[in-house]
NUZAKE-677570 format. One record per residue: residue in three letters; residue number from 1; x, y, z of N, C-alpha, C in turn. Coordinates in steps of 0.2 Angstrom, whole numbers, plus 5000, padded with zeros to 4 digits. Example, Ala and Ser with C-alpha at 12.3 -4.5 7.8 and 13.67 -1.06 7.14 Angstrom:
residuo,num,n.X,n.Y,n.Z,ca.X,ca.Y,ca.Z,c.X,c.Y,c.Z
ala,1,5066,4972,5039,5062,4978,5039,5066,4984,5039
ser,2,5064,4989,5035,5068,4995,5036,5064,5000,5039
END
This chain:
residuo,num,n.X,n.Y,n.Z,ca.X,ca.Y,ca.Z,c.X,c.Y,c.Z
unk,1,5110,5002,4913,5112,4995,4913,5105,4991,4915
unk,2,5103,4986,4912,5097,4983,4914,5099,4978,4920
unk,3,5094,4976,4924,5096,4971,4929,5097,4964,4926
unk,4,5101,4961,4929,5102,4954,4927,5096,4950,4927
unk,5,5095,4946,4922,5089,4941,4921,5088,4937,4928
unk,6,5093,4935,4931,5092,4931,4937,5089,4935,4943
unk,7,5092,4941,4943,5089,4946,4948,5081,4947,4947
unk,8,5080,4949,4941,5073,4950,4939,5069,4944,4940
unk,9,5071,4938,4939,5067,4932,4940,5066,4931,4947
unk,10,5071,4932,4951,5071,4931,4959,5066,4936,4961
unk,11,5066,4943,4959,5061,4948,4962,5054,4946,4960
unk,12,5053,4943,4954,5047,4941,4951,5044,4935,4956
unk,13,5048,4931,4957,5046,4925,4962,5044,4928,4969
unk,14,5048,4933,4971,5046,4936,4978,5040,4939,4977
unk,15,5039,4943,4972,5032,4947,4971,5026,4942,4971
unk,16,5027,4936,4968,5021,4932,4968,5020,4928,4975
unk,17,5026,4927,4978,5025,4925,4985,5022,4929,4990
unk,18,5023,4936,4989,5021,4941,4994,5015,4944,4992
unk,19,5012,4943,4986,5006,4946,4983,5000,4945,4987
unk,20,4999,4939,4990,4993,4939,4994,4993,4943,5001
unk,21,4999,4943,5003,5000,4947,5009,4999,4955,5008
unk,22,5002,4957,5002,5001,4964,5000,4993,4965,4999
unk,23,4990,4961,4996,4982,4961,4995,4979,4962,5002
unk,24,4981,4958,5007,4978,4958,5013,4979,4965,5016
unk,25,4985,4968,5015,4987,4974,5018,4983,4980,5015
unk,26,4982,4979,5008,4977,4984,5005,4970,4984,5007
unk,27,4968,4978,5009,4961,4977,5011,4960,4980,5018
unk,28,4965,4979,5022,4965,4982,5029,4965,4990,5028
unk,29,4969,4993,5023,4968,5000,5022,4962,5002,5020
unk,30,4959,4998,5015,4952,5000,5013,4947,4999,5019
unk,31,4947,4994,5023,4943,4994,5029,4944,5000,5033
unk,32,4950,5002,5034,4951,5008,5039,4948,5014,5036
unk,33,4948,5015,5029,4945,5021,5026,4937,5020,5027
unk,34,4935,5014,5026,4927,5014,5027,4925,5015,5034
unk,35,4929,5013,5039,4928,5014,5046,4928,5022,5047
unk,36,4933,5025,5044,4934,5032,5045,4927,5035,5042
unk,37,4925,5033,5037,4919,5036,5034,4913,5036,5038
unk,38,4912,5030,5042,4906,5029,5046,4908,5031,5054
unk,39,4913,5034,5055,4916,5037,5061,4916,5031,5067
unk,40,4919,5025,5064,4920,5020,5069,4928,5018,5069
unk,41,4932,5022,5066,4939,5020,5066,4942,5021,5073
unk,42,4944,5015,5075,4947,5015,5082,4955,5016,5082
unk,43,4957,5018,5088,4964,5019,5089,4968,5013,5087
unk,44,4966,5007,5089,4969,5001,5087,4969,5000,5079
unk,45,4963,5001,5076,4963,5000,5068,4968,5006,5065
unk,46,4968,5012,5068,4972,5017,5065,4979,5015,5066
unk,47,4981,5012,5072,4988,5010,5073,4990,5004,5068
unk,48,4985,4999,5067,4986,4994,5062,4987,4997,5055
unk,49,4983,5001,5053,4983,5005,5046,4990,5008,5045
unk,50,4992,5011,5051,4999,5015,5051,5004,5010,5049
unk,51,5004,5004,5053,5009,4999,5053,5009,4996,5045
unk,52,5004,4995,5043,5003,4991,5036,5005,4996,5031
unk,53,5004,5002,5032,5006,5008,5027,5014,5008,5027
unk,54,5016,5008,5033,5024,5008,5034,5027,5002,5030
unk,55,5024,4996,5031,5027,4990,5028,5027,4991,5020
unk,56,5021,4993,5018,5020,4994,5011,5025,4999,5008
unk,57,5026,5005,5012,5031,5010,5009,5038,5007,5009
unk,58,5039,5003,5014,5046,5000,5013,5047,4994,5008
unk,59,5042,4991,5006,5043,4986,5001,5041,4987,4994
unk,60,5036,4992,4993,5034,4993,4986,5040,4995,4981
unk,61,5044,4999,4983,5050,5002,4979,5054,4996,4977
unk,62,5055,4991,4981,5059,4985,4979,5056,4982,4973
unk,63,5050,4982,4972,5047,4979,4967,5045,4984,4961
unk,64,5049,4989,4961,5049,4994,4955,5042,4997,4955
unk,65,5039,4999,4961,5033,5003,4962,5034,5009,4966
unk,66,5038,5013,4964,5040,5019,4968,5034,5023,4969
unk,67,5029,5024,4965,5023,5027,4966,5019,5024,4972
unk,68,5020,5018,4973,5016,5014,4978,5020,5016,4985
unk,69,5026,5017,4985,5030,5019,4991,5027,5026,4993
unk,70,5027,5031,4988,5025,5038,4990,5018,5037,4993
unk,71,5013,5034,4989,5006,5033,4992,5006,5030,4999
unk,72,5010,5025,5000,5010,5022,5006,5012,5026,5012
unk,73,5017,5030,5010,5020,5035,5015,5015,5040,5017
unk,74,5011,5042,5012,5005,5047,5013,5001,5044,5018
unk,75,4999,5038,5017,4994,5035,5022,4997,5034,5029
unk,76,5004,5032,5029,5007,5031,5035,5007,5038,5039
unk,77,5008,5044,5036,5007,5050,5039,5000,5052,5041
unk,78,4995,5049,5038,4988,5051,5039,4985,5046,5045
unk,79,4987,5040,5045,4985,5036,5050,4990,5036,5056
unk,80,4989,5041,5060,4993,5042,5066,4988,5040,5072
unk,81,4990,5035,5076,4986,5033,5082,4984,5038,5087
unk,82,4988,5043,5088,4987,5049,5092,4982,5054,5090
unk,83,4981,5054,5083,4977,5059,5080,4973,5055,5074
unk,84,4968,5051,5076,4963,5047,5072,4960,5052,5067
unk,85,4961,5050,5060,4958,5054,5055,4950,5055,5056
unk,86,4947,5060,5055,4940,5061,5055,4937,5059,5048
unk,87,4930,5059,5048,4927,5057,5042,4928,5061,5036
unk,88,4930,5068,5037,4932,5072,5031,4938,5070,5027
unk,89,4942,5066,5030,4948,5063,5027,4946,5057,5023
unk,90,4940,5054,5023,4938,5048,5020,4940,5048,5012
unk,91,4938,5053,5009,4939,5053,5001,4947,5052,5000
unk,92,4951,5056,5004,4958,5055,5002,4961,5048,5004
unk,93,4959,5046,5010,4961,5039,5012,4959,5034,5007
unk,94,4952,5034,5005,4950,5029,5001,4953,5030,4994
unk,95,4954,5036,4991,4957,5036,4985,4964,5034,4985
unk,96,4968,5035,4990,4975,5032,4990,4975,5024,4991
unk,97,4970,5022,4995,4970,5014,4995,4968,5011,4988
unk,98,4963,5014,4985,4961,5012,4978,4967,5012,4973
unk,99,4971,5018,4973,4977,5018,4969,4982,5013,4971
unk,100,4983,5012,4977,4988,5007,4979,4986,5000,4976
unk,101,4979,4998,4977,4977,4992,4975,4978,4991,4967
unk,102,4976,4997,4963,4977,4997,4956,4985,4996,4954
unk,103,4989,4999,4958,4996,4998,4956,4998,4991,4958
unk,104,4996,4988,4963,4998,4981,4965,4995,4976,4960
unk,105,4989,4977,4958,4986,4972,4954,4989,4973,4947
unk,106,4991,4979,4945,4994,4980,4938,5001,4977,4937
unk,107,5004,4976,4943,5011,4974,4942,5011,4966,4940
unk,108,5014,4965,4935,5015,4958,4933,5022,4955,4934
unk,109,5023,4949,4934,5030,4947,4935,5035,4950,4930
unk,110,5033,4951,4924,5037,4953,4919,5037,4961,4918
unk,111,5034,4964,4923,5034,4972,4922,5041,4974,4923
unk,112,5043,4978,4919,5050,4981,4919,5050,4988,4922
unk,113,5045,4992,4922,5045,4998,4925,5038,5000,4926
unk,114,5037,5004,4931,5030,5007,4932,5028,5012,4927
unk,115,5022,5012,4925,5020,5018,4921,5018,5024,4925
unk,116,5020,5029,4924,5018,5035,4928,5014,5040,4924
END
């Protein structure tokens, strides 16, 4: 059974409303990956990246981006303030952030399902 058109339209409006915030969150994750690469990732930045990843994990599935939820959870597990990732984790952190950005930018208000 497909979702009601009204529900789809409401989710599309919410997506457009929160898209700038999601972009900001991705930018923060990208900045954290860069800081990791140059060994300047702080405990505070790690904690912020952890929080942002947690928020993305909780919201992306709502907008029919289950792959985004999986990726955000991976980052949530990698950005643990008590165990700051070292530069060797940079390729993984950066790749996940890039994939998240791609998913977010590819979702349009009329997207019915995520391509996997």
